[in-house]
ROSE-4610 file (N, C-alpha, C; in Angstrom, 1 decimal, always signed):
// ROSE-4610
residu = [M/M/M/N/N/N/R/R/R/F/F/F/V/V/V/K/K/K/A/A/A/A/A/A/I/I/I/Y/Y/Y/A/A/A/G/G/G/L/L/L/I/I/I/L/L/L/C/C/C/V/V/V/A/A/A/A/A/A/L/L/L/A/A/A/Y/Y/Y/G/G/G/F/F/F/A/A/A/V/V/V/E/E/E/H/H/H/T/T/T/Q/Q/Q/V/V/V/T/T/T/H/H/H/N/N/N/A/A/A/T/T/T/G/G/G/G/G/G/S/S/S/R/R/R/S/S/S/R/R/R/M/M/M/M/M/M/A/A/A/C/C/C/F/F/F/G/G/G/G/G/G/F/F/F/L/L/L/T/T/T/A/A/A/L/L/L/I/I/I/A/A/A/L/L/L/G/G/G/L/L/L/V/V/V/C/C/C/A/A/A/Y/Y/Y/D/D/D/V/V/V/A/A/A/H/H/H/Y/Y/Y/F/F/F/G/G/G/W/W/W/R/R/R/F/F/F/E/E/E/R/R/R/W/W/W/F/F/F/L/L/L/Q/Q/Q/G/G/G/G/G/G/R/R/R/P/P/P/V/V/V/V/V/V/P/P/P/G/G/G/P/P/P/E/E/E/L/L/L/E/E/E/E/E/E/A/A/A/Q/Q/Q/R/R/R/L/L/L/R/R/R/A/A/A/R/R/R/G/G/G/Q/Q/Q/P/P/P/L/L/L/D/D/D/A/A/A/I/I/I/R/R/R/L/L/L/L/L/L/R/R/R/E/E/E/Y/Y/Y/L/L/L/E/E/E/K/K/K/N/N/N/P/P/P/D/D/D/E/E/E/L/L/L/H/H/H/L/L/L/M/M/M/S/S/S/R/R/R/I/I/I/A/A/A/E/E/E/I/I/I/Y/Y/Y/K/K/K/D/D/D/D/D/D/L/L/L/E/E/E/N/N/N/D/D/D/L/L/L/A/A/A/A/A/A/A/A/A/L/L/L/E/E/E/Y/Y/Y/E/E/E/E/E/E/L/L/L/L/L/L/K/K/K/H/H/H/R/R/R/L/L/L/P/P/P/D/D/D/E/E/E/E/E/E/W/W/W/G/G/G/W/W/W/A/A/A/A/A/A/L/L/L/H/H/H/L/L/L/A/A/A/K/K/K/L/L/L/Y/Y/Y/G/G/G/R/R/R/L/L/L/N/N/N/Q/Q/Q/P/P/P/E/E/E/K/K/K/S/S/S/M/M/M/A/A/A/L/L/L/L/L/L/E/E/E/R/R/R/I/I/I/D/D/D/T/T/T/E/E/E/Y/Y/Y/G/G/G/Q/Q/Q/T/T/T/V/V/V/A/A/A/A/A/A/R/R/R/R/R/R/A/A/A/R/R/R/K/K/K/A/A/A/R/R/R/E/E/E/Q/Q/Q/I/I/I/G/G/G/A/A/A/A/A/A/A/A/A/P/P/P/D/D/D/E/E/E/G/G/G/Q/Q/Q/E/E/E/A/A/A]
num = [1/1/1/2/2/2/3/3/3/4/4/4/5/5/5/6/6/6/7/7/7/8/8/8/9/9/9/10/10/10/11/11/11/12/12/12/13/13/13/14/14/14/15/15/15/16/16/16/17/17/17/18/18/18/19/19/19/20/20/20/21/21/21/22/22/22/23/23/23/24/24/24/25/25/25/26/26/26/27/27/27/28/28/28/29/29/29/30/30/30/31/31/31/32/32/32/33/33/33/34/34/34/35/35/35/36/36/36/37/37/37/38/38/38/39/39/39/40/40/40/41/41/41/42/42/42/43/43/43/44/44/44/45/45/45/46/46/46/47/47/47/48/48/48/49/49/49/50/50/50/51/51/51/52/52/52/53/53/53/54/54/54/55/55/55/56/56/56/57/57/57/58/58/58/59/59/59/60/60/60/61/61/61/62/62/62/63/63/63/64/64/64/65/65/65/66/66/66/67/67/67/68/68/68/69/69/69/70/70/70/71/71/71/72/72/72/73/73/73/74/74/74/75/75/75/76/76/76/77/77/77/78/78/78/79/79/79/80/80/80/81/81/81/82/82/82/83/83/83/84/84/84/85/85/85/86/86/86/87/87/87/88/88/88/89/89/89/90/90/90/91/91/91/92/92/92/93/93/93/94/94/94/95/95/95/96/96/96/97/97/97/98/98/98/99/99/99/100/100/100/101/101/101/102/102/102/103/103/103/104/104/104/105/105/105/106/106/106/107/107/107/108/108/108/109/109/109/110/110/110/111/111/111/112/112/112/113/113/113/114/114/114/115/115/115/116/116/116/117/117/117/118/118/118/119/119/119/120/120/120/121/121/121/122/122/122/123/123/123/124/124/124/125/125/125/126/126/126/127/127/127/128/128/128/129/129/129/130/130/130/131/131/131/132/132/132/133/133/133/134/134/134/135/135/135/136/136/136/137/137/137/138/138/138/139/139/139/140/140/140/141/141/141/142/142/142/143/143/143/144/144/144/145/145/145/146/146/146/147/147/147/148/148/148/149/149/149/150/150/150/151/151/151/152/152/152/153/153/153/154/154/154/155/155/155/156/156/156/157/157/157/158/158/158/159/159/159/160/160/160/161/161/161/162/162/162/163/163/163/164/164/164/165/165/165/166/166/166/167/167/167/168/168/168/169/169/169/170/170/170/171/171/171/172/172/172/173/173/173/174/174/174/175/175/175/176/176/176/177/177/177/178/178/178/179/179/179/180/180/180/181/181/181/182/182/182/183/183/183/184/184/184/185/185/185/186/186/186/187/187/187/188/188/188/189/189/189/190/190/190/191/191/191/192/192/192/193/193/193/194/194/194/195/195/195/196/196/196/197/197/197/198/198/198/199/199/199/200/200/200/201/201/201/202/202/202/203/203/203/204/204/204/205/205/205/206/206/206/207/207/207/208/208/208/209/209/209/210/210/210/211/211/211/212/212/212/213/213/213/214/214/214/215/215/215]
x = [+0.8/+0.1/+0.8/+0.5/+1.4/+1.3/+2.5/+2.6/+1.7/+1.4/+0.5/-0.9/-1.2/-2.6/-2.8/-1.9/-1.8/-1.8/-1.1/-1.1/-2.6/-3.1/-4.5/-5.5/-5.3/-6.3/-6.0/-4.8/-4.7/-5.2/-5.0/-5.5/-7.0/-7.6/-9.1/-9.6/-9.0/-9.6/-9.4/-8.3/-8.0/-9.0/-9.1/-10.2/-11.6/-11.9/-13.2/-13.4/-12.4/-12.5/-12.6/-11.9/-11.9/-13.2/-13.7/-15.0/-16.1/-16.1/-17.3/-17.2/-15.9/-15.7/-16.3/-15.9/-16.4/-18.0/-18.5/-20.0/-20.7/-20.2/-20.7/-20.7/-19.4/-19.4/-20.4/-20.7/-21.5/-22.9/-23.3/-24.7/-24.8/-23.9/-24.1/-24.2/-23.5/-23.7/-25.1/-25.5/-27.0/-28.0/-27.9/-28.9/-28.9/-27.6/-27.6/-28.3/-28.0/-28.6/-30.0/-30.6/-31.9/-31.9/-30.8/-30.8/-31.6/-32.1/-32.8/-31.9/-32.4/-31.6/-30.9/-30.8/-30.1/-30.8/-30.2/-30.8/-30.1/-30.8/-30.2/-29.9/-30.7/-30.3/-29.0/-28.9/-27.7/-26.5/-26.7/-25.5/-25.2/-26.1/-25.8/-25.2/-25.7/-25.1/-23.7/-23.3/-21.9/-21.1/-21.6/-20.8/-20.7/-21.5/-21.6/-20.4/-20.5/-19.6/-18.1/-18.1/-16.8/-16.1/-16.9/-16.4/-16.0/-16.7/-16.4/-15.1/-15.1/-13.9/-12.6/-12.8/-11.6/-11.3/-12.2/-11.8/-11.0/-11.5/-10.9/-9.4/-9.3/-8.1/-7.0/-7.5/-6.9/-6.5/-7.4/-7.1/-5.9/-5.9/-5.0/-3.6/-3.7/-2.4/-1.8/-2.8/-2.4/-1.8/-2.3/-1.8/-0.3/-0.2/+1.2/+2.1/+1.7/+2.7/+3.1/+2.0/+2.4/+3.3/+3.0/+3.8/+5.3/+5.5/+6.8/+7.5/+6.9/+7.6/+7.7/+6.7/+6.9/+8.2/+8.5/+9.7/+11.0/+10.8/+12.0/+12.3/+11.3/+11.4/+12.0/+11.5/+11.9/+13.5/+14.0/+15.3/+16.2/+15.7/+16.3/+16.6/+15.4/+15.4/+16.3/+16.3/+17.2/+18.6/+19.0/+20.4/+20.8/+20.0/+20.4/+20.5/+19.7/+19.5/+20.7/+21.5/+22.5/+22.0/+22.4/+21.9/+22.4/+21.4/+21.7/+22.0/+23.1/+23.4/+23.5/+22.5/+22.6/+23.7/+24.2/+25.2/+24.6/+25.2/+24.7/+23.9/+24.6/+23.9/+22.5/+22.4/+21.0/+20.1/+20.5/+19.7/+19.2/+20.1/+19.6/+18.6/+18.9/+17.9/+16.5/+16.5/+15.2/+14.5/+15.3/+14.9/+14.2/+15.0/+14.5/+13.2/+13.0/+11.9/+10.6/+11.0/+9.9/+9.4/+10.2/+9.9/+9.3/+9.1/+8.4/+9.3/+10.5/+11.5/+12.0/+11.2/+11.7/+12.9/+12.8/+13.7/+15.2/+15.2/+16.5/+16.9/+15.9/+16.3/+17.0/+16.3/+16.8/+18.3/+18.4/+19.7/+20.8/+20.4/+21.4/+21.6/+20.6/+20.8/+21.7/+21.4/+22.2/+23.7/+23.9/+25.3/+26.1/+25.2/+25.8/+26.2/+25.2/+25.3/+26.6/+26.9/+28.0/+29.3/+29.3/+30.5/+30.5/+29.4/+29.2/+28.5/+29.0/+28.3/+27.8/+28.2/+27.8/+26.5/+26.1/+24.9/+23.7/+23.5/+22.5/+21.1/+20.9/+19.5/+18.9/+19.9/+19.3/+18.6/+18.7/+17.9/+16.5/+16.3/+14.9/+14.3/+15.0/+14.5/+14.2/+15.0/+14.8/+13.5/+13.5/+12.1/+10.9/+11.1/+10.0/+9.6/+10.7/+10.2/+9.5/+10.0/+9.4/+7.8/+7.5/+6.3/+5.4/+5.8/+5.0/+4.9/+6.1/+6.1/+5.8/+6.3/+6.1/+4.9/+4.6/+3.5/+3.8/+5.1/+5.6/+6.0/+4.9/+5.1/+6.1/+6.2/+7.1/+8.7/+9.0/+10.2/+10.6/+9.7/+10.1/+10.2/+9.5/+9.7/+11.0/+11.4/+12.8/+13.8/+13.7/+14.8/+14.8/+13.8/+13.8/+14.4/+14.1/+14.6/+16.1/+16.6/+18.2/+18.7/+18.0/+18.5/+18.6/+17.6/+17.6/+18.8/+19.4/+20.6/+21.8/+21.8/+22.9/+22.9/+24.0/+24.0/+23.6/+22.6/+22.0/+21.8/+21.6/+21.2/+19.8/+19.7/+18.4/+17.1/+17.1/+16.0/+15.8/+16.9/+16.7/+16.3/+16.8/+16.5/+14.9/+14.4/+13.1/+12.1/+12.5/+11.6/+11.6/+12.8/+12.7/+11.9/+11.9/+11.3/+9.7/+9.3/+7.9/+7.5/+8.1/+7.8/+7.7/+8.5/+8.5/+7.2/+7.0/+5.7/+4.6/+4.4/+3.2/+3.2/+4.3/+4.4/+3.9/+4.2/+3.9/+2.4/+1.7/+0.2/-0.4/+0.2/-0.3/-0.1/+1.0/+1.2/+0.4/-0.4/-1.2/-0.3/+0.6/+1.4/+1.3/+0.2/+0.1/+1.0/+1.2/+2.1/+3.4/+4.1/+5.4/+5.3/+4.1/+4.0/+4.0/+3.0/+3.1/+4.3/+5.0/+6.3/+7.3/+7.3/+8.4/+8.0/+6.7/+6.3/+6.6/+6.5/+6.9/+8.3/+9.1/+10.6/+11.0/+10.4/+10.7/+10.4/+9.3/+9.0/+10.0/+10.3/+11.2/+12.6/+13.2/+14.6/+14.9/+13.9/+14.3/+13.2/+12.8/+11.8/+12.0/+13.2/+13.4/+13.1/+13.0/+13.0/+11.5/+11.3/+10.1/+9.3/+10.2/+9.6/+8.9/+9.5/+8.8/+7.4/+7.4/+6.0/+5.0/+5.4/+4.7/+4.2/+5.2/+4.9/+4.0/+4.0/+3.1/+1.7/+1.5/+0.3/-0.4/+0.5/+0.0/-0.4/+0.2/-0.2/-1.4/-1.7/-3.1/-4.2/-3.9/-4.9/-5.3/-4.2/-4.4/-5.3/-4.8/-5.6/-6.9/-7.2/-8.6/-9.4/-8.8/-9.7/-10.0/-9.0/-9.1/-10.5/-11.0/-12.3/-13.3/-13.3/-14.5/-14.5/-13.3/-13.2/-13.6/-13.3/-13.8/-15.3/-16.0/-17.4/-18.1/-17.5/-18.0/-17.9/-16.8/-16.7/-17.6]
y = [-1.1/+0.0/+1.3/+2.3/+3.5/+4.2/+4.8/+5.3/+6.5/+7.4/+8.5/+8.0/+6.8/+6.3/+5.9/+5.1/+4.5/+5.7/+6.7/+7.8/+8.7/+8.7/+9.4/+8.4/+7.1/+6.0/+6.3/+6.3/+6.5/+7.9/+8.9/+10.2/+10.2/+9.7/+9.6/+8.9/+7.6/+6.8/+7.6/+8.2/+8.9/+10.0/+10.8/+11.9/+11.3/+10.2/+9.6/+9.2/+8.7/+8.1/+9.4/+10.5/+11.7/+12.4/+12.5/+13.2/+12.5/+11.2/+10.4/+10.3/+10.2/+10.2/+11.5/+12.7/+13.9/+14.1/+13.5/+13.7/+12.8/+11.6/+10.8/+11.6/+12.2/+12.8/+14.1/+14.7/+15.8/+15.3/+14.4/+13.7/+13.1/+12.5/+11.8/+12.9/+14.1/+15.0/+15.7/+16.0/+16.4/+15.5/+14.1/+13.2/+13.0/+12.9/+12.8/+13.9/+15.2/+16.3/+16.8/+15.9/+16.2/+17.4/+17.9/+19.0/+19.1/+20.3/+20.3/+20.0/+19.2/+18.8/+17.6/+17.0/+15.8/+14.7/+13.6/+12.6/+11.2/+10.3/+9.0/+8.2/+8.2/+7.5/+8.2/+9.4/+10.0/+9.6/+9.5/+9.2/+7.6/+6.8/+5.4/+5.3/+6.1/+6.0/+6.5/+7.6/+8.0/+7.0/+6.4/+5.3/+4.2/+3.7/+2.6/+3.0/+4.3/+4.6/+4.7/+5.2/+5.3/+3.9/+2.9/+1.6/+0.9/+1.2/+0.8/+1.4/+2.7/+3.3/+2.9/+2.7/+2.2/+0.7/-0.1/-1.4/-1.3/-0.6/-0.4/+0.1/+1.1/+1.6/+0.4/-0.4/-1.3/-2.4/-2.9/-3.7/-3.3/-1.9/-1.5/-1.5/-1.1/-1.1/-2.6/-3.4/-4.8/-5.4/-5.0/-5.4/-4.9/-3.6/-3.0/-3.6/-3.9/-4.4/-5.9/-6.8/-8.1/-8.0/-7.2/-7.1/-6.7/-5.8/-5.3/-6.4/-7.0/-8.1/-9.4/-9.5/-10.7/-10.5/-9.3/-9.2/-9.3/-8.7/-8.9/-10.4/-11.1/-12.7/-13.3/-13.0/-13.5/-13.2/-12.0/-11.7/-12.4/-12.5/-13.3/-14.8/-15.3/-16.8/-17.0/-16.3/-16.5/-16.3/-15.4/-15.2/-16.0/-16.9/-17.9/-17.3/-16.3/-15.7/-14.8/-14.3/-13.4/-12.1/-11.3/-9.9/-9.0/-8.3/-7.3/-5.9/-5.5/-4.0/-3.2/-2.4/-1.7/-0.5/-0.2/+1.0/+2.1/+3.2/+4.6/+4.7/+4.0/+4.2/+3.6/+2.3/+1.5/+2.4/+2.9/+3.8/+5.1/+5.7/+6.7/+6.4/+5.2/+4.7/+4.5/+3.9/+3.8/+5.0/+6.1/+7.5/+8.1/+7.8/+8.4/+7.8/+6.5/+5.7/+6.3/+6.4/+6.9/+8.3/+9.0/+10.5/+10.5/+9.4/+9.4/+9.6/+9.1/+9.2/+7.9/+7.1/+5.7/+5.5/+6.4/+6.2/+6.6/+7.7/+8.0/+6.8/+6.2/+5.1/+3.9/+3.5/+2.4/+2.9/+4.2/+4.6/+4.3/+4.7/+4.5/+3.1/+2.2/+0.8/+0.2/+0.7/+0.1/+0.4/+1.8/+2.2/+1.3/+1.1/+0.2/-1.2/-1.6/-3.0/-3.2/-2.2/-2.2/-2.3/-1.5/-1.6/-2.8/-3.5/-4.7/-5.8/-6.3/-7.3/-8.5/-8.9/-9.9/-9.7/-8.5/-8.2/-8.3/-9.4/-9.8/-9.5/-9.7/-9.5/-8.1/-7.1/-5.8/-5.7/-6.6/-6.9/-7.2/-7.7/-8.1/-6.8/-6.0/-4.6/-3.7/-3.8/-2.9/-3.4/-4.7/-5.2/-4.9/-4.9/-4.5/-3.1/-2.1/-0.6/-0.6/-1.3/-1.2/-1.7/-2.8/-3.3/-2.4/-2.2/-1.4/+0.0/+0.7/+2.1/+2.8/+2.0/+2.6/+1.9/+0.7/+0.0/-0.5/-0.9/-1.4/-2.8/-3.6/-5.1/-5.6/-5.1/-5.6/-5.3/-4.1/-3.9/-4.7/-4.9/-5.9/-7.3/-7.7/-9.1/-9.2/-8.3/-8.2/-8.1/-7.5/-7.5/-8.9/-9.5/-10.9/-11.9/-11.7/-12.5/-12.5/-11.3/-11.0/-11.6/-11.4/-12.2/-13.7/-14.2/-15.7/-16.2/-15.4/-15.8/-16.1/-15.5/-15.6/-16.9/-17.3/-18.5/-18.0/-18.7/-18.2/-19.6/-19.2/-20.5/-20.8/-22.1/-22.7/-21.9/-21.6/-21.0/-19.6/-18.9/-17.6/-17.5/-18.5/-18.7/-19.0/-19.8/-20.2/-19.1/-18.3/-17.1/-16.1/-15.9/-14.9/-15.4/-16.7/-17.2/-17.1/-17.4/-17.3/-15.9/-14.9/-13.4/-13.4/-13.8/-13.6/-14.4/-15.6/-16.3/-15.6/-14.9/-14.1/-12.9/-12.3/-11.1/-11.7/-12.9/-13.4/-13.4/-13.8/-13.9/-12.6/-11.5/-10.2/-9.7/-10.1/-9.8/-10.5/-11.3/-12.2/-13.2/-13.9/-14.7/-16.1/-16.7/-17.9/-18.9/-19.1/-20.3/-20.2/-19.0/-18.8/-19.0/-18.5/-18.7/-20.1/-21.0/-22.3/-23.1/-22.7/-23.3/-23.1/-21.8/-21.5/-22.1/-22.2/-23.0/-24.4/-25.0/-26.4/-26.6/-25.6/-25.7/-25.5/-24.6/-24.6/-25.8/-26.6/-27.7/-28.9/-28.9/-30.0/-29.9/-28.7/-28.6/-28.1/-27.5/-27.0/-27.6/-28.8/-29.5/-29.5/-29.3/-29.5/-28.2/-27.0/-25.9/-25.4/-24.4/-24.0/-23.3/-22.5/-21.9/-23.1/-24.3/-25.3/-25.7/-25.7/-26.0/-24.9/-23.7/-22.5/-22.7/-23.1/-23.3/-24.5/-25.5/-26.5/-26.2/-25.3/-24.8/-23.9/-23.1/-22.1/-22.9/-24.0/-24.8/-25.5/-26.0/-26.6/-25.6/-24.4/-23.3/-22.9/-22.8/-22.6/-23.7/-25.0/-26.2/-26.3/-25.8/-26.0/-24.8/-23.8/-22.5/-23.0/-23.6/-23.8/-24.6/-25.6/-26.2/-25.3/-24.2/-23.5/-22.4/-21.9/-21.0/-21.6/-23.0/-23.5/-23.8/-24.0/-24.3/-22.8/-21.7/-20.4/-20.1/-20.5/-20.2/-21.0]
z = [+0.0/+0.1/+0.0/-0.9/-0.9/+0.4/+0.8/+2.1/+2.4/+1.2/+1.4/+1.6/+0.9/+1.1/+2.6/+3.0/+4.4/+5.4/+5.2/+6.1/+6.2/+4.9/+4.8/+5.5/+5.6/+6.1/+7.6/+8.1/+9.6/+10.0/+9.3/+9.7/+9.7/+8.7/+8.7/+9.8/+10.1/+11.2/+12.6/+12.8/+14.0/+14.1/+13.0/+13.2/+13.4/+12.8/+13.0/+14.4/+15.1/+16.5/+17.3/+17.1/+18.0/+17.8/+16.6/+16.4/+17.0/+17.0/+17.5/+19.0/+19.4/+20.8/+21.4/+20.8/+21.2/+21.1/+20.0/+19.8/+20.9/+21.2/+22.3/+23.7/+23.9/+25.1/+25.4/+24.2/+24.3/+24.4/+23.7/+23.8/+25.1/+25.6/+27.1/+28.0/+28.0/+29.1/+28.9/+27.6/+27.5/+27.9/+27.6/+28.0/+29.6/+30.2/+31.5/+32.4/+31.9/+32.6/+32.1/+31.2/+30.6/+30.0/+29.3/+28.6/+27.2/+26.8/+25.7/+24.4/+23.6/+22.4/+22.5/+23.7/+23.9/+23.4/+22.8/+22.2/+22.6/+23.2/+23.4/+22.3/+21.3/+19.9/+19.3/+19.2/+18.8/+19.5/+21.0/+21.7/+21.3/+21.3/+21.0/+19.5/+18.7/+17.2/+17.2/+18.0/+18.2/+18.8/+19.8/+20.5/+19.5/+18.8/+17.9/+16.8/+16.3/+15.3/+15.8/+16.9/+17.8/+17.8/+18.2/+18.4/+17.2/+16.1/+14.7/+14.3/+14.4/+13.9/+14.6/+16.0/+16.9/+16.4/+16.3/+15.7/+14.4/+13.5/+12.1/+12.3/+13.2/+13.4/+14.1/+15.0/+15.6/+14.5/+13.6/+12.6/+11.7/+11.3/+10.4/+11.1/+12.3/+13.2/+13.4/+13.6/+13.7/+12.4/+11.4/+10.0/+9.8/+10.2/+10.1/+10.9/+12.2/+13.1/+12.8/+12.2/+11.8/+10.6/+9.7/+8.5/+9.0/+9.9/+10.3/+11.0/+12.0/+12.6/+11.8/+10.8/+9.8/+9.0/+8.6/+7.8/+8.6/+9.9/+10.8/+11.0/+11.2/+11.6/+10.3/+9.2/+8.0/+7.9/+8.0/+7.8/+9.0/+10.1/+11.3/+10.9/+10.3/+10.0/+8.8/+7.9/+6.7/+7.1/+8.0/+8.3/+9.6/+9.8/+10.9/+12.3/+12.5/+13.9/+14.1/+13.2/+13.3/+13.6/+14.4/+14.6/+13.3/+12.8/+11.8/+12.3/+12.0/+12.4/+11.3/+10.8/+9.7/+9.8/+8.8/+8.7/+8.4/+8.4/+8.2/+6.9/+5.9/+4.5/+4.6/+5.2/+5.2/+6.0/+7.0/+8.0/+7.2/+6.4/+5.6/+4.5/+3.8/+2.9/+3.5/+4.8/+5.4/+5.7/+6.0/+6.3/+5.1/+4.0/+2.6/+2.4/+2.5/+2.2/+3.1/+4.4/+5.3/+4.9/+4.2/+3.9/+2.5/+2.0/+0.6/-0.6/-0.3/-1.4/-1.8/-2.3/-2.6/-3.7/-4.6/-5.6/-5.1/-4.1/-3.6/-2.7/-2.1/-1.2/-2.0/-3.2/-4.1/-4.5/-4.9/-5.4/-4.4/-3.1/-2.0/-1.7/-1.8/-1.6/-2.7/-4.0/-5.1/-4.9/-4.4/-4.3/-3.2/-2.2/-0.9/-1.6/-2.3/-2.8/-3.7/-4.4/-5.3/-4.5/-3.4/-2.6/-1.7/-1.5/-0.6/-1.4/-2.4/-3.2/-2.6/-1.3/-0.6/+0.0/+0.2/+0.8/-0.1/-0.6/-1.6/-1.1/+0.2/+0.8/+0.5/+0.2/-0.1/-1.4/-2.3/-3.5/-3.2/-2.1/-1.6/-1.2/-0.5/+0.0/-1.2/-2.1/-3.3/-4.0/-4.2/-4.8/-3.9/-2.5/-1.7/-2.0/-2.0/-2.3/-3.6/-4.6/-6.0/-5.7/-5.1/-5.0/-4.1/-2.8/-1.8/-2.0/-2.3/-2.4/-3.8/-4.8/-6.2/-6.8/-6.3/-6.9/-8.2/-8.4/-9.8/-9.5/-9.8/-9.7/-10.7/-11.9/-12.8/-12.4/-11.9/-11.6/-10.3/-9.5/-8.4/-8.8/-9.9/-10.2/-10.9/-11.7/-12.4/-11.3/-10.2/-9.1/-8.5/-8.3/-7.6/-8.7/-10.0/-11.0/-10.9/-10.9/-10.9/-9.5/-8.4/-7.2/-7.3/-7.9/-8.0/-8.9/-9.6/-10.5/-9.7/-8.3/-7.6/-6.7/-6.3/-5.3/-4.0/-3.4/-2.3/-1.3/+0.0/+0.9/+0.5/+0.6/+0.1/+0.6/+2.0/+2.4/+1.9/+1.8/+1.1/-0.3/-0.9/-2.4/-2.3/-1.6/-1.5/-1.3/-0.3/+0.1/-1.0/-1.6/-2.7/-4.0/-4.1/-5.3/-4.9/-3.6/-3.2/-3.5/-3.2/-3.5/-5.0/-5.6/-7.2/-7.8/-7.2/-7.7/-7.4/-6.3/-6.1/-7.0/-7.3/-8.2/-9.6/-10.0/-11.3/-11.4/-10.3/-10.2/-10.4/-9.8/-9.9/-11.2/-11.9/-13.3/-14.4/-13.8/-14.7/-15.6/-14.9/-15.4/-14.6/-14.6/-13.7/-14.1/-15.3/-15.7/-15.0/-15.0/-14.5/-13.0/-12.4/-10.9/-10.5/-11.1/-10.9/-11.1/-12.3/-12.5/-11.5/-10.9/-9.9/-8.6/-8.3/-7.1/-7.1/-8.2/-8.4/-8.2/-8.8/-8.6/-7.2/-6.5/-4.9/-4.4/-4.6/-3.9/-4.4/-5.7/-6.2/-5.7/-5.7/-5.6/-4.2/-3.4/-2.2/-1.1/-1.3/-0.6/+1.0/+1.4/+2.9/+3.7/+2.9/+3.5/+3.8/+4.7/+5.0/+3.8/+3.0/+1.8/+1.1/+0.9/+0.1/+0.6/+2.0/+2.6/+2.2/+2.3/+1.8/+0.3/-0.5/-1.9/-2.1/-1.5/-1.6/-1.2/-0.1/+0.2/-0.8/-1.4/-2.4/-3.6/-4.0/-5.1/-4.9/-3.6/-3.3/-3.4/-3.0/-2.9/-4.4/-5.2/-6.6/-7.3/-6.8/-7.5/-7.1/-5.9/-5.3/-6.0/-6.3/-7.0/-8.4/-9.0/-10.5/-11.0/-10.4/-10.7/-10.6/-9.6/-9.4/-10.7/-11.0/-12.1/-13.4/-13.5/-14.8/-14.9/-13.6/-13.6/-14.0/-13.3/-13.7/-15.1/-15.7/-17.2/-17.9]
């Protein structure tokens, strides 16, 4: 999701929560003191709206937290539990991304990668920026394709291939997606990524008959 859209969603939900909480407080005071114009139905409507907006805000926050820690866990898992200490260049790239300058962040990551060619995991970060910030699935897919040409640990190769298979699906290239999922399962069957690939293939297989019937 684009960062500006996400910021707008957060701002809208926070404003809704604040406005509905204020409306409930006003109506509650008027109803409690039997003031003219007080309405119990309006009070309950504000309360219901407040709860709905608060739940929606909580769900959005929960999604972001899960995404953040899911990415951290994946990096930890792929690097064998080794602590990752980002250098100043990587921290600056993250700041640029947070400020809505994804292209500058990509440029900085590429420059760092040229000086540190063993840090191949940065190609996944670049692909992530293309996909999430620039909403360019094709550029992200090309980045993962380039990454998979390198010799990688089995688990890291499998995870990168899973991301690429998902992008192929979004690019309306189901044949490439299925072929890559099969390759993960066949060549890297002992990895966690292979289990995910098998599950994805089962889901695609289960959906295919329904689509055929609808057609």
